[in-house]
N, C-alpha and C positions, 0 to 999 in steps of 0.2 A: 397703581392704576388710577386714571383720572375719572372722577365722578362729578358730573355737572350738578349744580344746585338747581338747574332749570331744565331737566330732561324733557318735560312736556313742551316747553317753549322751543327747544331745538328741533324736536320731532315735528312740531306744528309748522315751523318755518321751512323745514326740509320738505314736508308734505306740500306746502303751498308752492314752493319753487318747482317741485316735480310736476305738480298739477299744471302750472303755467307752461312748462316745457312740453308736456304731453298734449295740451290743447293747441299749442302753436304747431307742433308736428302734425296733428290731425288736420288743422285748418290748411296747412301747406299741402298735405296729401290730397285733400279735397280740391284745392285750387289747381294743382298740377293735373289731377285726373280729369277734371271737367273743362279746363281751359282748352285743351286740344279737341274736345268734343263739341263745345258750344257753337263754334262756327259751322258745324255740320248740320245743325238742326234747320228745318225749313224756316222756323222763326222761334225765338225765345225771348220772353219779356224780362224786364228789369226785376230784380229781387227774387228770381226763381231759386229755390233751394232744393238741391238733389242730395238725398242722404247717401250713406255708404252702400256699396255692393248692389247697385242698380244695374240690371241687364238692359241694354238699349240696342235694338236691332234696327237698322235703316233709319238713323236719326234725320236724314234728309226728308223723310215722310212725316215727321213729327213737329207740331207747333205747340208751344206751351206759353200761356198767358202770364202776365206779370204777377208777382207775389204768390205764385203757386208753390206748394210744398209737395214733394214726392218722397215717401218714406223709404227706409232701408229695405233691401231685398225685393224691391218691385221689379217687374218685367214689363218693358214697353216693346212689344214685338210687332213691328209695323210691316205687314205685307201690303197694306194700303194706308192711306192717310189716317193719322191720329191727331185730332185737334183737342187740346185741353185748354179750357178757359182760364180767366183771371181769378185770383184769390181762391183757388181750389185747395183742398186738403185731401191728399191721397195717402192713406195709412200704409204701414209696412206690410210687405208680403203680397201686394196686389199684382194681378196680371192683367194687362190691357193688350189684347191680341186681335189684330185685324186680318188674320188669315186662318184658314183651316184646310185640312186635307179634303180633297173631293172624295166622297164616299158613295156616289150614286151608281157606280158600275160594279155590280156583284162579280166576284171572281177576279177582280183586278187588284194587284198589290197596292197598298196605300203609298208606298214609296215611289210608285210610277203613275199614280192616279192624277197627279197635278194638284193645284191648290185653288181654292176659292178665296177671294179677297173682298172685303167691303169696308168702307171707311167707318171710323168711330168718332163721334163728337160728344165731348163732355163740356157742358155749359159753364158759365161763370158761377163762382160761389158754391160749387158742388163739394160735398163731403162724402168720400168713399171710405168705408170702414176697413178694418184689418182683414187681409186675406181674401179680398173680393176678386172675382174673375169677371172681366168685361169682354164679351165675345163680338165677332165681326158684325158690322152693320147697325150697331146700337147707337142711339142718341140718348144721353142723360141730360135732361133739361136743367136750365139755370136754377140754382138753389136747392136742387134735389139732394137727398141723403140716401145712401145705400148702406144697409147694415152689414156688419162683419160677417164674413163667410158666405156672402150671397154670390150667386152666379147670374149675371145680367145677360139675358138672351133676347129681350125685347126692350123697346124704348121705355124710358121712365119720364113721365111728364114733369114740367117745371114745378119745383117746390113740393114734390111728393116724397114720401118716405117709403122705400122699398126694401123688403127683406126676403130671404129664402133662396132655394135652388129649385126651380128658377125664381128669380126675384120678382115679386109682385107688390104693387103699391098697397100699403096698409094704413096710410094716413097722409095728411097734407099739412104743410106749414102755412099758417095764416098770420095776419097781423095780430090776432088775438091769442095765438099759440098754436098748438097742434090739434087738428081734428082727426080722430081715428075713424076708419070705416068699419061698418058692422060686418 
């Protein structure tokens, strides 16, 4: 039986090559998946990065600004327009939903009640934390931060930090740092 005098070097080289192959396959999968989709967006900027397993409904209603990142397992469900600004960071697991079932008529089944839609606007430089839900009709102002697990039901002013369900501003980003509200 052959025994290498450099088993660690061979294993290391093999691991390196397999890693290169895996990364190339993953990049190719991403390219193929989104090349067919990109032309369907209302608009999409340069340098947009869409991670794996993103659900996108009605991309013709969605615009995404340049250099924005959308994490894995996000859902962009556009019953009305969704505008996402430039240089945004949207963490994994987020849902941005611009429609909802109409629930105003008691006794009417939800599947036949129709839908209510309202556009969503996310400004430039916004950071949306892990597993956030953004609901119809909301505007998240430029530079705002939304904490993980929050549910955004009302507008978030520019440069404010909001957390909770429903999300409420708890602080503001300033040139001197963060100012927290009492």
